[in-house]
The first five atom37 places (N, CA, C, CB, O) and aatype in JSON, in Angstrom:
{
  "aatype": [12, 0, 10, 11, 1, 14, 0, 0, 1, 5, 11, 14, 6, 14, 16, 9, 0, 10, 9, 2, 19, 19, 13, 10, 12, 10, 9, 13, 13, 12, 19, 16, 15, 16, 9, 0, 14, 14, 12, 3, 6, 1, 19, 5, 10, 16, 15, 16, 15, 6, 10, 6, 7, 1, 14, 14, 14, 3, 0, 19, 19, 10, 10, 14, 3, 7, 15, 12, 16, 17, 1, 7, 6, 14, 9, 3, 10, 0, 7, 0, 19, 0, 1, 15, 0, 14, 19, 6, 3, 0, 0, 19, 14, 19, 0, 7, 6, 14, 14, 0, 12, 6, 10, 1, 10, 19, 14, 3, 1, 3, 10, 14, 0, 5, 10, 10, 12, 6, 1, 19, 0, 6, 10, 16, 6, 0, 7, 0, 7, 5, 9, 13, 10, 19, 16, 6, 1, 7, 10, 3],
  "atom_mask": [
    [1, 1, 1, 1, 1],
    [1, 1, 1, 1, 1],
    [1, 1, 1, 1, 1],
    [1, 1, 1, 1, 1],
    [1, 1, 1, 1, 1],
    [1, 1, 1, 1, 1],
    [1, 1, 1, 1, 1],
    [1, 1, 1, 1, 1],
    [1, 1, 1, 1, 1],
    [1, 1, 1, 1, 1],
    [1, 1, 1, 1, 1],
    [1, 1, 1, 1, 1],
    [1, 1, 1, 1, 1],
    [1, 1, 1, 1, 1],
    [1, 1, 1, 1, 1],
    [1, 1, 1, 1, 1],
    [1, 1, 1, 1, 1],
    [1, 1, 1, 1, 1],
    [1, 1, 1, 1, 1],
    [1, 1, 1, 1, 1],
    [1, 1, 1, 1, 1],
    [1, 1, 1, 1, 1],
    [1, 1, 1, 1, 1],
    [1, 1, 1, 1, 1],
    [1, 1, 1, 1, 1],
    [1, 1, 1, 1, 1],
    [1, 1, 1, 1, 1],
    [1, 1, 1, 1, 1],
    [1, 1, 1, 1, 1],
    [1, 1, 1, 1, 1],
    [1, 1, 1, 1, 1],
    [1, 1, 1, 1, 1],
    [1, 1, 1, 1, 1],
    [1, 1, 1, 1, 1],
    [1, 1, 1, 1, 1],
    [1, 1, 1, 1, 1],
    [1, 1, 1, 1, 1],
    [1, 1, 1, 1, 1],
    [1, 1, 1, 1, 1],
    [1, 1, 1, 1, 1],
    [1, 1, 1, 1, 1],
    [1, 1, 1, 1, 1],
    [1, 1, 1, 1, 1],
    [1, 1, 1, 1, 1],
    [1, 1, 1, 1, 1],
    [1, 1, 1, 1, 1],
    [1, 1, 1, 1, 1],
    [1, 1, 1, 1, 1],
    [1, 1, 1, 1, 1],
    [1, 1, 1, 1, 1],
    [1, 1, 1, 1, 1],
    [1, 1, 1, 1, 1],
    [1, 1, 1, 0, 1],
    [1, 1, 1, 1, 1],
    [1, 1, 1, 1, 1],
    [1, 1, 1, 1, 1],
    [1, 1, 1, 1, 1],
    [1, 1, 1, 1, 1],
    [1, 1, 1, 1, 1],
    [1, 1, 1, 1, 1],
    [1, 1, 1, 1, 1],
    [1, 1, 1, 1, 1],
    [1, 1, 1, 1, 1],
    [1, 1, 1, 1, 1],
    [1, 1, 1, 1, 1],
    [1, 1, 1, 0, 1],
    [1, 1, 1, 1, 1],
    [1, 1, 1, 1, 1],
    [1, 1, 1, 1, 1],
    [1, 1, 1, 1, 1],
    [1, 1, 1, 1, 1],
    [1, 1, 1, 0, 1],
    [1, 1, 1, 1, 1],
    [1, 1, 1, 1, 1],
    [1, 1, 1, 1, 1],
    [1, 1, 1, 1, 1],
    [1, 1, 1, 1, 1],
    [1, 1, 1, 1, 1],
    [1, 1, 1, 0, 1],
    [1, 1, 1, 1, 1],
    [1, 1, 1, 1, 1],
    [1, 1, 1, 1, 1],
    [1, 1, 1, 1, 1],
    [1, 1, 1, 1, 1],
    [1, 1, 1, 1, 1],
    [1, 1, 1, 1, 1],
    [1, 1, 1, 1, 1],
    [1, 1, 1, 1, 1],
    [1, 1, 1, 1, 1],
    [1, 1, 1, 1, 1],
    [1, 1, 1, 1, 1],
    [1, 1, 1, 1, 1],
    [1, 1, 1, 1, 1],
    [1, 1, 1, 1, 1],
    [1, 1, 1, 1, 1],
    [1, 1, 1, 0, 1],
    [1, 1, 1, 1, 1],
    [1, 1, 1, 1, 1],
    [1, 1, 1, 1, 1],
    [1, 1, 1, 1, 1],
    [1, 1, 1, 1, 1],
    [1, 1, 1, 1, 1],
    [1, 1, 1, 1, 1],
    [1, 1, 1, 1, 1],
    [1, 1, 1, 1, 1],
    [1, 1, 1, 1, 1],
    [1, 1, 1, 1, 1],
    [1, 1, 1, 1, 1],
    [1, 1, 1, 1, 1],
    [1, 1, 1, 1, 1],
    [1, 1, 1, 1, 1],
    [1, 1, 1, 1, 1],
    [1, 1, 1, 1, 1],
    [1, 1, 1, 1, 1],
    [1, 1, 1, 1, 1],
    [1, 1, 1, 1, 1],
    [1, 1, 1, 1, 1],
    [1, 1, 1, 1, 1],
    [1, 1, 1, 1, 1],
    [1, 1, 1, 1, 1],
    [1, 1, 1, 1, 1],
    [1, 1, 1, 1, 1],
    [1, 1, 1, 1, 1],
    [1, 1, 1, 1, 1],
    [1, 1, 1, 1, 1],
    [1, 1, 1, 1, 1],
    [1, 1, 1, 0, 1],
    [1, 1, 1, 1, 1],
    [1, 1, 1, 0, 1],
    [1, 1, 1, 1, 1],
    [1, 1, 1, 1, 1],
    [1, 1, 1, 1, 1],
    [1, 1, 1, 1, 1],
    [1, 1, 1, 1, 1],
    [1, 1, 1, 1, 1],
    [1, 1, 1, 1, 1],
    [1, 1, 1, 1, 1],
    [1, 1, 1, 0, 1],
    [1, 1, 1, 1, 1],
    [1, 1, 1, 1, 1]
  ],
  "atom_positions": [
    [[174.04, 144.59, 40.3], [173.55, 144.41, 41.62], [172.13, 143.84, 41.56], [173.58, 145.72, 42.38], [171.24, 144.43, 40.95]],
    [[171.96, 142.73, 42.18], [170.67, 142.04, 42.15], [169.81, 142.52, 43.32], [170.87, 140.5, 42.21], [170.25, 142.63, 44.46]],
    [[168.58, 142.79, 42.98], [167.62, 143.22, 44.01], [166.92, 142.0, 44.6], [166.58, 144.21, 43.42], [166.6, 141.04, 43.89]],
    [[166.69, 142.05, 45.87], [165.95, 140.97, 46.52], [164.47, 141.1, 46.2], [166.19, 141.0, 48.05], [163.91, 142.2, 46.2]],
    [[163.88, 139.99, 45.94], [162.44, 139.99, 45.71], [161.74, 140.13, 47.06], [161.98, 138.69, 44.98], [162.09, 139.45, 48.02]],
    [[160.75, 141.01, 47.11], [160.03, 141.13, 48.37], [159.27, 139.82, 48.67], [159.05, 142.34, 48.33], [158.75, 139.17, 47.77]],
    [[159.24, 139.48, 49.92], [158.53, 138.27, 50.35], [157.03, 138.45, 50.12], [158.83, 137.94, 51.85], [156.46, 139.51, 50.41]],
    [[156.41, 137.42, 49.6], [154.97, 137.49, 49.32], [154.22, 137.56, 50.64], [154.49, 136.24, 48.49], [154.46, 136.79, 51.57]],
    [[153.32, 138.51, 50.7], [152.53, 138.66, 51.93], [151.32, 137.73, 51.86], [152.08, 140.15, 52.12], [150.65, 137.61, 50.83]],
    [[151.08, 137.12, 52.95], [149.9, 136.27, 53.03], [148.71, 137.14, 53.41], [150.1, 135.1, 54.05], [148.79, 137.99, 54.3]],
    [[147.6, 136.9, 52.71], [146.4, 137.67, 53.02], [145.83, 137.15, 54.33], [145.34, 137.57, 51.87], [145.78, 135.94, 54.56]],
    [[145.42, 138.05, 55.19], [144.83, 137.58, 56.46], [143.48, 136.9, 56.19], [144.64, 138.78, 57.46], [142.79, 137.24, 55.23]],
    [[143.12, 135.96, 57.04], [141.85, 135.29, 56.9], [140.71, 136.27, 57.21], [141.78, 134.05, 57.84], [140.83, 137.12, 58.09]],
    [[139.62, 136.15, 56.47], [138.52, 137.09, 56.69], [137.66, 136.72, 57.91], [137.64, 137.14, 55.44], [136.44, 136.6, 57.8]],
    [[138.29, 136.56, 59.04], [137.53, 136.17, 60.24], [136.62, 137.28, 60.75], [138.48, 135.76, 61.34], [135.54, 137.01, 61.28]],
    [[137.05, 138.52, 60.59], [136.21, 139.63, 61.04], [134.9, 139.65, 60.25], [136.95, 140.98, 60.88], [133.83, 139.83, 60.83]],
    [[134.99, 139.46, 58.94], [133.78, 139.44, 58.12], [132.88, 138.27, 58.52], [134.14, 139.36, 56.62], [131.66, 138.42, 58.59]],
    [[133.45, 137.15, 58.78], [132.67, 135.98, 59.19], [131.98, 136.21, 60.54], [133.57, 134.75, 59.27], [130.83, 135.82, 60.73]],
    [[132.7, 136.83, 61.44], [132.13, 137.14, 62.76], [130.95, 138.11, 62.6], [133.21, 137.73, 63.7], [129.93, 137.96, 63.26]],
    [[131.11, 139.09, 61.73], [130.04, 140.07, 61.49], [128.78, 139.39, 60.93], [130.52, 141.18, 60.52], [127.66, 139.68, 61.36]],
    [[128.97, 138.48, 59.99], [127.82, 137.78, 59.39], [127.11, 136.94, 60.46], [128.29, 136.88, 58.22], [125.88, 136.96, 60.54]],
    [[127.86, 136.22, 61.24], [127.25, 135.39, 62.29], [126.54, 136.25, 63.32], [128.32, 134.52, 62.98], [125.46, 135.88, 63.8]],
    [[127.12, 137.38, 63.65], [126.48, 138.29, 64.61], [125.17, 138.84, 64.06], [127.44, 139.44, 64.96], [124.17, 138.91, 64.78]],
    [[125.15, 139.23, 62.78], [123.92, 139.74, 62.16], [122.84, 138.66, 62.11], [124.21, 140.26, 60.74], [121.66, 138.95, 62.33]],
    [[123.24, 137.42, 61.83], [122.28, 136.32, 61.82], [121.69, 136.1, 63.21], [122.94, 135.03, 61.31], [120.5, 135.84, 63.36]],
    [[122.53, 136.2, 64.22], [122.07, 136.04, 65.6], [121.04, 137.1, 65.95], [123.25, 136.1, 66.57], [120.01, 136.8, 66.54]],
    [[121.32, 138.35, 65.59], [120.38, 139.44, 65.87], [119.07, 139.21, 65.12], [121.0, 140.81, 65.48], [117.99, 139.41, 65.67]],
    [[119.17, 138.8, 63.85], [117.96, 138.56, 63.05], [117.07, 137.51, 63.71], [118.34, 138.11, 61.63], [115.87, 137.74, 63.87]],
    [[117.63, 136.38, 64.1], [116.83, 135.32, 64.69], [116.31, 135.7, 66.07], [117.64, 134.03, 64.78], [115.23, 135.25, 66.47]],
    [[117.04, 136.51, 66.81], [116.53, 136.96, 68.11], [115.32, 137.87, 67.92], [117.64, 137.71, 68.9], [114.34, 137.76, 68.65]],
    [[115.38, 138.77, 66.92], [114.28, 139.7, 66.69], [113.05, 138.96, 66.17], [114.71, 140.8, 65.7], [111.95, 139.18, 66.66]],
    [[113.23, 138.09, 65.19], [112.08, 137.41, 64.6], [111.43, 136.42, 65.56], [112.5, 136.68, 63.33], [110.23, 136.16, 65.45]],
    [[112.17, 135.89, 66.48], [111.55, 134.96, 67.42], [110.71, 135.67, 68.47], [112.6, 134.13, 68.1], [109.86, 135.04, 69.1]],
    [[110.93, 136.94, 68.68], [110.14, 137.67, 69.67], [108.96, 138.39, 69.07], [111.01, 138.65, 70.38], [108.08, 138.85, 69.8]],
    [[108.91, 138.51, 67.74], [107.8, 139.25, 67.09], [106.53, 138.4, 67.04], [108.21, 139.67, 65.67], [105.46, 138.89, 67.39]],
    [[106.64, 137.15, 66.62], [105.46, 136.3, 66.45], [105.04, 135.68, 67.78], [105.74, 135.2, 65.42], [105.87, 135.15, 68.52]],
    [[103.73, 135.76, 68.08], [103.27, 135.11, 69.31], [103.35, 133.6, 69.14], [101.82, 135.54, 69.67], [103.17, 133.1, 68.03]],
    [[103.62, 132.87, 70.2], [103.74, 131.41, 70.08], [102.38, 130.75, 69.78], [104.34, 130.81, 71.36], [101.33, 131.19, 70.26]],
    [[102.44, 129.69, 69.0], [101.24, 128.93, 68.67], [100.93, 128.0, 69.83], [101.42, 128.13, 67.34], [101.83, 127.58, 70.56]],
    [[99.66, 127.68, 70.0], [99.25, 126.73, 71.04], [99.99, 125.42, 70.81], [97.7, 126.51, 71.05], [99.93, 124.88, 69.7]],
    [[100.67, 124.9, 71.82], [101.52, 123.73, 71.67], [100.74, 122.45, 71.37], [102.32, 123.54, 72.92], [101.33, 121.48, 70.89]],
    [[99.46, 122.44, 71.64], [98.66, 121.23, 71.41], [98.2, 121.09, 69.97], [97.45, 121.23, 72.32], [97.57, 120.09, 69.63]],
    [[98.5, 122.06, 69.11], [97.97, 122.08, 67.74], [99.04, 121.63, 66.75], [97.47, 123.5, 67.36], [100.2, 122.03, 66.84]],
    [[98.62, 120.78, 65.8], [99.43, 120.43, 64.64], [98.67, 120.92, 63.42], [99.73, 118.87, 64.57], [97.52, 120.53, 63.22]],
    [[99.3, 121.77, 62.6], [98.6, 122.38, 61.48], [98.32, 121.38, 60.36], [99.41, 123.53, 60.94], [99.09, 120.44, 60.15]],
    [[97.22, 121.6, 59.65], [96.87, 120.81, 58.48], [97.72, 121.27, 57.31], [95.37, 120.93, 58.16], [97.97, 122.47, 57.17]],
    [[98.17, 120.36, 56.46], [99.02, 120.7, 55.32], [98.17, 120.97, 54.08], [100.03, 119.58, 55.05], [97.23, 120.23, 53.79]],
    [[98.51, 122.02, 53.34], [97.92, 122.32, 52.04], [99.0, 122.85, 51.12], [96.76, 123.35, 52.17], [100.07, 123.24, 51.59]],
    [[98.73, 122.85, 49.83], [99.71, 123.4, 48.88], [98.95, 124.13, 47.78], [100.63, 122.27, 48.28], [97.76, 123.88, 47.54]],
    [[99.64, 125.02, 47.12], [99.11, 125.8, 45.98], [97.87, 126.6, 46.34], [98.79, 124.87, 44.82], [96.94, 126.68, 45.54]],
    [[97.85, 127.17, 47.5], [96.76, 128.06, 47.88], [97.31, 129.47, 48.08], [96.05, 127.56, 49.16], [98.47, 129.65, 48.43]],
    [[96.45, 130.46, 47.86], [96.88, 131.83, 48.12], [97.08, 131.98, 49.62], [95.82, 132.87, 47.58], [96.17, 131.71, 50.41]],
    [[98.25, 132.42, 50.01], [98.54, 132.54, 51.44], [98.24, 133.92, 51.99], [0.0, 0.0, 0.0], [98.31, 134.92, 51.27]],
    [[97.89, 133.95, 53.23], [97.69, 135.21, 53.96], [98.37, 135.04, 55.31], [96.16, 135.56, 54.12], [98.35, 133.95, 55.89]],
    [[98.97, 136.11, 55.83], [99.61, 135.97, 57.14], [98.54, 135.8, 58.23], [100.51, 137.2, 57.44], [97.54, 136.52, 58.23]],
    [[98.74, 134.86, 59.16], [97.74, 134.67, 60.2], [97.93, 135.66, 61.35], [97.8, 133.25, 60.73], [98.87, 135.53, 62.12]],
    [[97.04, 136.65, 61.47], [97.08, 137.49, 62.66], [96.53, 136.66, 63.82], [96.26, 138.83, 62.46], [96.48, 135.43, 63.74]],
    [[96.13, 137.3, 64.87], [95.56, 136.54, 65.98], [94.4, 135.69, 65.45], [95.07, 137.49, 67.12], [93.44, 136.21, 64.89]],
    [[94.53, 134.39, 65.64], [93.54, 133.47, 65.09], [92.93, 132.63, 66.2], [94.17, 132.56, 64.02], [93.54, 132.42, 67.25]],
    [[91.71, 132.16, 65.95], [91.05, 131.25, 66.86], [91.53, 129.83, 66.54], [89.48, 131.36, 66.74], [91.52, 129.42, 65.38]],
    [[91.95, 129.1, 67.54], [92.48, 127.74, 67.37], [91.37, 126.74, 67.69], [93.74, 127.48, 68.27], [90.72, 126.84, 68.73]],
    [[91.17, 125.78, 66.79], [90.15, 124.75, 66.96], [90.86, 123.43, 67.27], [89.24, 124.62, 65.7], [91.53, 122.87, 66.4]],
    [[90.72, 122.94, 68.5], [91.43, 121.75, 68.97], [90.72, 120.47, 68.5], [91.54, 121.76, 70.52], [89.57, 120.53, 68.07]],
    [[91.39, 119.32, 68.58], [90.83, 118.05, 68.08], [89.48, 117.68, 68.7], [91.81, 116.94, 68.32], [88.68, 117.0, 68.07]],
    [[89.24, 118.11, 69.93], [87.95, 117.77, 70.58], [86.84, 118.75, 70.22], [88.13, 117.74, 72.09], [85.71, 118.6, 70.68]],
    [[87.15, 119.77, 69.39], [86.15, 120.75, 68.96], [86.13, 122.0, 69.8], [0.0, 0.0, 0.0], [85.4, 122.94, 69.48]],
    [[86.9, 122.04, 70.89], [86.94, 123.25, 71.71], [87.82, 124.3, 71.03], [87.47, 122.93, 73.15], [88.68, 123.98, 70.21]],
    [[87.57, 125.57, 71.37], [88.29, 126.67, 70.75], [89.11, 127.43, 71.78], [87.3, 127.62, 70.05], [88.73, 127.55, 72.94]],
    [[90.26, 127.95, 71.32], [91.11, 128.8, 72.16], [91.53, 130.02, 71.37], [92.35, 128.02, 72.67], [91.54, 130.01, 70.14]],
    [[91.87, 131.07, 72.09], [92.42, 132.28, 71.49], [93.56, 132.74, 72.39], [91.33, 133.4, 71.32], [93.35, 133.04, 73.56]],
    [[94.75, 132.78, 71.82], [95.96, 133.12, 72.58], [96.15, 132.2, 73.78], [95.92, 134.57, 73.04], [96.6, 132.62, 74.84]],
    [[95.78, 130.91, 73.58], [95.97, 129.92, 74.63], [94.88, 129.82, 75.67], [0.0, 0.0, 0.0], [94.92, 128.94, 76.52]],
    [[93.9, 130.72, 75.61], [92.81, 130.72, 76.59], [91.54, 130.14, 75.95], [92.55, 132.16, 77.13], [91.22, 130.49, 74.81]],
    [[90.82, 129.27, 76.66], [89.57, 128.72, 76.09], [88.52, 129.83, 75.86], [88.99, 127.63, 77.02], [88.36, 130.73, 76.68]],
    [[87.83, 129.73, 74.73], [86.75, 130.68, 74.44], [85.55, 129.89, 73.92], [87.2, 131.77, 73.39], [85.67, 128.75, 73.47]],
    [[84.38, 130.53, 74.01], [83.17, 129.91, 73.49], [82.86, 130.48, 72.11], [81.97, 130.12, 74.45], [83.65, 131.24, 71.56]],
    [[81.72, 130.09, 71.57], [81.32, 130.51, 70.23], [81.21, 132.04, 70.12], [79.99, 129.86, 69.86], [81.69, 132.64, 69.15]],
    [[80.58, 132.66, 71.12], [80.44, 134.11, 71.12], [81.79, 134.81, 71.2], [79.55, 134.56, 72.28], [82.01, 135.84, 70.57]],
    [[82.7, 134.23, 71.99], [84.04, 134.79, 72.09], [84.8, 134.71, 70.78], [0.0, 0.0, 0.0], [85.56, 135.61, 70.44]],
    [[84.59, 133.61, 70.05], [85.27, 133.44, 68.75], [84.72, 134.47, 67.75], [85.07, 131.99, 68.21], [85.48, 135.07, 66.99]],
    [[83.41, 134.66, 67.74], [82.81, 135.63, 66.82], [83.28, 137.04, 67.18], [81.25, 135.56, 66.87], [83.48, 137.87, 66.29]],
    [[83.46, 137.32, 68.46], [83.94, 138.64, 68.88], [85.35, 138.9, 68.39], [83.89, 138.76, 70.4], [85.76, 140.06, 68.31]],
    [[86.11, 137.86, 68.06], [87.48, 138.03, 67.56], [87.51, 138.3, 66.07], [88.3, 136.79, 67.87], [88.59, 138.49, 65.51]],
    [[86.35, 138.33, 65.41], [86.3, 138.66, 63.99], [86.83, 140.06, 63.78], [84.86, 138.54, 63.44], [86.64, 140.94, 64.62]],
    [[87.49, 140.27, 62.64], [88.06, 141.59, 62.33], [87.44, 142.09, 61.03], [89.62, 141.52, 62.21], [87.0, 141.28, 60.2]],
    [[87.39, 143.41, 60.83], [86.89, 143.93, 59.56], [87.78, 143.45, 58.39], [86.85, 145.48, 59.59], [89.0, 143.36, 58.52]],
    [[87.14, 143.15, 57.26], [87.88, 142.73, 56.08], [88.71, 143.89, 55.59], [86.92, 142.22, 54.96], [88.2, 145.0, 55.44]],
    [[90.01, 143.63, 55.34], [90.94, 144.72, 54.98], [90.61, 145.34, 53.63], [92.37, 144.2, 54.97], [90.65, 146.56, 53.49]],
    [[90.29, 144.52, 52.62], [90.08, 145.04, 51.27], [88.61, 145.08, 50.89], [90.83, 144.2, 50.28], [88.29, 145.04, 49.7]],
    [[87.71, 145.17, 51.87], [86.28, 145.21, 51.59], [85.86, 146.6, 51.11], [85.47, 144.81, 52.84], [86.48, 147.61, 51.43]],
    [[84.79, 146.6, 50.33], [84.24, 147.87, 49.86], [83.63, 148.61, 51.04], [83.17, 147.65, 48.76], [83.34, 148.02, 52.08]],
    [[83.45, 149.92, 50.87], [82.85, 150.72, 51.93], [81.41, 150.25, 52.14], [82.91, 152.25, 51.58], [80.65, 150.18, 51.18]],
    [[81.02, 149.92, 53.39], [79.66, 149.42, 53.62], [78.61, 150.49, 53.38], [79.53, 148.88, 55.03], [78.86, 151.69, 53.56]],
    [[77.43, 150.03, 52.96], [76.3, 150.93, 52.76], [75.83, 151.39, 54.14], [75.13, 150.23, 51.95], [75.94, 150.65, 55.12]],
    [[75.31, 152.61, 54.21], [74.86, 153.15, 55.49], [73.82, 152.22, 56.11], [74.27, 154.59, 55.32], [72.89, 151.78, 55.44]],
    [[74.0, 151.93, 57.38], [73.08, 151.06, 58.1], [73.46, 149.6, 58.09], [0.0, 0.0, 0.0], [72.9, 148.81, 58.85]],
    [[74.42, 149.2, 57.22], [74.86, 147.81, 57.17], [76.15, 147.66, 57.98], [75.07, 147.34, 55.7], [76.99, 148.55, 57.98]],
    [[76.29, 146.54, 58.66], [77.56, 146.33, 59.39], [78.7, 146.08, 58.41], [77.43, 145.14, 60.39], [78.46, 145.58, 57.3]],
    [[79.93, 146.41, 58.79], [81.06, 146.16, 57.88], [81.31, 144.66, 57.72], [82.34, 146.86, 58.4], [80.98, 143.87, 58.61]],
    [[81.88, 144.28, 56.59], [82.21, 142.87, 56.35], [83.25, 142.41, 57.37], [82.73, 142.65, 54.88], [84.24, 143.11, 57.62]],
    [[83.02, 141.23, 57.94], [83.93, 140.72, 58.97], [84.57, 139.42, 58.49], [83.19, 140.5, 60.32], [84.01, 138.71, 57.65]],
    [[85.76, 139.13, 59.05], [86.43, 137.87, 58.73], [87.04, 137.29, 60.01], [87.52, 138.07, 57.64], [87.35, 138.02, 60.96]],
    [[87.2, 135.97, 60.02], [87.75, 135.28, 61.17], [88.79, 134.28, 60.68], [86.64, 134.57, 61.99], [88.54, 133.52, 59.74]],
    [[89.94, 134.28, 61.31], [91.0, 133.3, 61.01], [90.82, 132.12, 61.98], [92.45, 133.95, 61.15], [90.77, 132.3, 63.19]],
    [[90.72, 130.92, 61.43], [90.5, 129.71, 62.22], [91.64, 128.73, 61.94], [89.11, 129.06, 61.9], [91.89, 128.39, 60.78]],
    [[92.32, 128.29, 62.99], [93.44, 127.35, 62.88], [92.96, 125.98, 63.38], [94.71, 127.85, 63.69], [92.93, 125.74, 64.59]],
    [[92.57, 125.07, 62.45], [92.11, 123.76, 62.9], [93.3, 122.82, 63.14], [91.16, 123.16, 61.86], [94.28, 122.85, 62.41]],
    [[93.2, 122.01, 64.16], [94.21, 121.0, 64.42], [94.13, 119.91, 63.36], [94.03, 120.39, 65.84], [93.06, 119.61, 62.84]],
    [[95.26, 119.33, 63.04], [95.33, 118.28, 62.02], [94.45, 117.08, 62.39], [96.78, 117.83, 61.84], [93.9, 116.43, 61.5]],
    [[94.32, 116.78, 63.68], [93.56, 115.61, 64.12], [92.07, 115.89, 64.31], [94.14, 115.1, 65.41], [91.32, 115.0, 64.74]],
    [[91.63, 117.1, 64.01], [90.22, 117.44, 64.11], [89.45, 116.75, 63.0], [90.02, 118.96, 64.05], [89.8, 116.9, 61.84]],
    [[88.39, 115.99, 63.32], [87.58, 115.34, 62.27], [86.94, 116.4, 61.36], [86.48, 114.43, 62.92], [86.5, 117.45, 61.83]],
    [[86.89, 116.1, 60.06], [86.35, 117.04, 59.08], [84.89, 117.38, 59.39], [86.46, 116.46, 57.66], [84.49, 118.54, 59.24]],
    [[84.11, 116.41, 59.83], [82.71, 116.65, 60.16], [82.58, 117.68, 61.27], [82.03, 115.35, 60.56], [81.74, 118.58, 61.21]],
    [[83.42, 117.54, 62.3], [83.38, 118.49, 63.41], [83.83, 119.87, 62.96], [84.26, 118.0, 64.56], [83.29, 120.88, 63.42]],
    [[84.84, 119.93, 62.07], [85.28, 121.22, 61.52], [84.14, 121.91, 60.79], [86.48, 121.02, 60.56], [83.91, 123.1, 60.98]],
    [[83.42, 121.17, 59.95], [82.31, 121.75, 59.2], [81.19, 122.22, 60.14], [81.77, 120.74, 58.19], [80.57, 123.25, 59.89]],
    [[80.94, 121.47, 61.21], [79.92, 121.87, 62.18], [80.32, 123.18, 62.85], [79.71, 120.78, 63.23], [79.49, 124.08, 62.99]],
    [[81.58, 123.3, 63.27], [82.05, 124.52, 63.95], [82.0, 125.73, 62.98], [83.49, 124.32, 64.5], [81.62, 126.83, 63.38]],
    [[82.39, 125.51, 61.73], [82.34, 126.59, 60.75], [80.9, 127.04, 60.53], [82.96, 126.15, 59.41], [80.64, 128.24, 60.44]],
    [[79.97, 126.1, 60.45], [78.55, 126.45, 60.29], [78.05, 127.22, 61.52], [77.7, 125.17, 60.06], [77.33, 128.21, 61.38]],
    [[78.42, 126.78, 62.7], [78.02, 127.47, 63.93], [78.58, 128.9, 63.96], [78.48, 126.68, 65.17], [77.88, 129.84, 64.33]],
    [[79.83, 129.04, 63.59], [80.45, 130.37, 63.59], [79.79, 131.29, 62.56], [81.95, 130.27, 63.3], [79.57, 132.47, 62.82]],
    [[79.47, 130.73, 61.39], [78.79, 131.53, 60.35], [77.42, 131.97, 60.82], [78.67, 130.73, 59.03], [77.06, 133.13, 60.67]],
    [[76.65, 131.05, 61.41], [75.32, 131.4, 61.92], [75.39, 132.44, 63.03], [74.61, 130.15, 62.42], [74.48, 133.25, 63.19]],
    [[76.46, 132.42, 63.8], [76.62, 133.37, 64.91], [77.11, 134.74, 64.44], [77.58, 132.81, 65.94], [77.18, 135.68, 65.23]],
    [[77.47, 134.85, 63.15], [77.85, 136.16, 62.61], [79.34, 136.38, 62.42], [0.0, 0.0, 0.0], [79.79, 137.53, 62.41]],
    [[80.11, 135.31, 62.26], [81.56, 135.47, 62.1], [81.94, 136.05, 60.75], [82.25, 134.14, 62.28], [83.07, 136.54, 60.6]],
    [[81.08, 136.02, 59.77], [81.42, 136.55, 58.45], [82.26, 135.55, 57.67], [0.0, 0.0, 0.0], [82.04, 134.34, 57.75]],
    [[83.24, 136.05, 56.93], [84.13, 135.16, 56.17], [85.04, 134.42, 57.14], [84.97, 135.96, 55.13], [85.56, 135.01, 58.09]],
    [[85.24, 133.13, 56.91], [86.12, 132.33, 57.76], [87.26, 131.82, 56.9], [85.34, 131.14, 58.45], [87.04, 131.17, 55.88]],
    [[88.5, 132.11, 57.31], [89.68, 131.63, 56.62], [90.34, 130.58, 57.47], [90.66, 132.78, 56.31], [90.62, 130.8, 58.65]],
    [[90.61, 129.41, 56.87], [91.31, 128.33, 57.57], [92.81, 128.53, 57.38], [90.85, 126.91, 57.05], [93.29, 128.68, 56.26]],
    [[93.53, 128.53, 58.49], [94.98, 128.67, 58.46], [95.57, 127.27, 58.49], [95.5, 129.55, 59.66], [95.31, 126.49, 59.4]],
    [[96.39, 126.96, 57.47], [96.99, 125.62, 57.37], [98.49, 125.75, 57.15], [96.35, 124.81, 56.22], [99.02, 126.85, 56.98]],
    [[99.15, 124.62, 57.16], [100.58, 124.57, 56.91], [100.77, 124.29, 55.42], [101.28, 123.48, 57.8], [100.2, 123.34, 54.88]],
    [[101.59, 125.11, 54.76], [101.81, 124.91, 53.34], [102.67, 123.68, 53.13], [102.47, 126.15, 52.7], [103.7, 123.53, 53.78]],
    [[102.23, 122.79, 52.22], [102.99, 121.57, 51.93], [104.16, 121.85, 51.01], [0.0, 0.0, 0.0], [104.13, 122.8, 50.23]],
    [[105.19, 121.03, 51.11], [106.36, 121.16, 50.25], [106.15, 120.33, 49.0], [107.65, 120.71, 50.99], [105.61, 119.22, 49.07]],
    [[106.56, 120.85, 47.85], [106.43, 120.12, 46.59], [107.58, 119.16, 46.39], [106.35, 121.08, 45.41], [107.64, 118.46, 45.38]]
  ]
}
């Protein structure tokens, strides 16, 4: 007596797994797009490569005409200095000395270098402390 061979079962397509992956990607991009504040639309970042990177917290934006903004609102020199933050990895200040301060500055790509240097000098003289330029990392 010959036995019938069972019919080969076809494996179902992994559509559920694919749907889960797409759903997780959707959630990821929704969350990350709401965490970072939007950059001023008038700014194009300067490109650099092979520099130590730091995440840009709230930064002062320097527009091509030399004017400054913070979170999209125009500010003056004193307002920019007021946005300075204590240095995270600075040593404990000596009694009576102010803590070390730093300022993140996002210059527009079209800002002339001479004007950038003038603004940095003005900010330093006004007490901004260390000034970090935020740029766009270049691709190799």
